[in-house]
N, C-alpha and C positions, 0 to 999 in steps of 0.2 A: 533664723538663718541670715548669715552675712556673706557678702561677696567681697573678694579681695580686689581692689582696683589698682591698677598700675599708675605710675606717676603721670604719664601722659593723660590718661582718662581722668585723673584728679584735676590736672590742669584745665581740661575742658569744661569742668563743672565749676571752677572758681569763678567769682564775680570780679571781672576786671572793669572798674569804672571807666565808662566811655567807650568801651570796646563792644563790638557786636556780640561776642560771646557772653556778655553779661545778660543777654536776653536768650535764654534757652529753655526748652521744655523736655521733661523726662517723664515718660509714661511707662509703668510697669503693670502688667496684667497677668493673671494666672486663670486659666479656665479649662476644665476637663483634663487637668495634668499637665498642660502645655503652658510654658511661660512665653510671654511676648514683651519685648523691650523696645521702645521707640525713643529716639532723642533727636532733637532738631535745634538749630540755632536760627535766629532772625535772618531773613524774612519767613521762616517756617514753611518754605515750599519744598517740593520734592527734590531740588538741588541741594538742599540744606538739612536733609533728614536721613537718618540711618535706622534700620530695624533688624532685630534678631529674634528668632524663636528657638525654643528647645525644651527638652523635659526637665530642666533645672534652670534657676536664675542665671548661674554661672555659663551654662551652655548658651542660653539666650544672649547674654551679654557678649561672649567669645564669638557668636556668630552674626554680631552686628555687621551690616554691610551697607553702603549707601543705596538709596532707592533709585538713583538714576542710571545705575549700571545694569 
């Protein structure tokens, strides 16, 4: 299965030397039919982390929202 990523999402995952976005974490999990996607950038605290869940990877990715809201 492949997920189509939009341009801005691709930019967030690119390694920009010397930029804080070069230190990111992406976690993808599937359990009991539910997908969970978490992405964070340094310093990897709640203010820099987004999470989404859904019945498919695409739904989980589309449902990503910041944890601080």
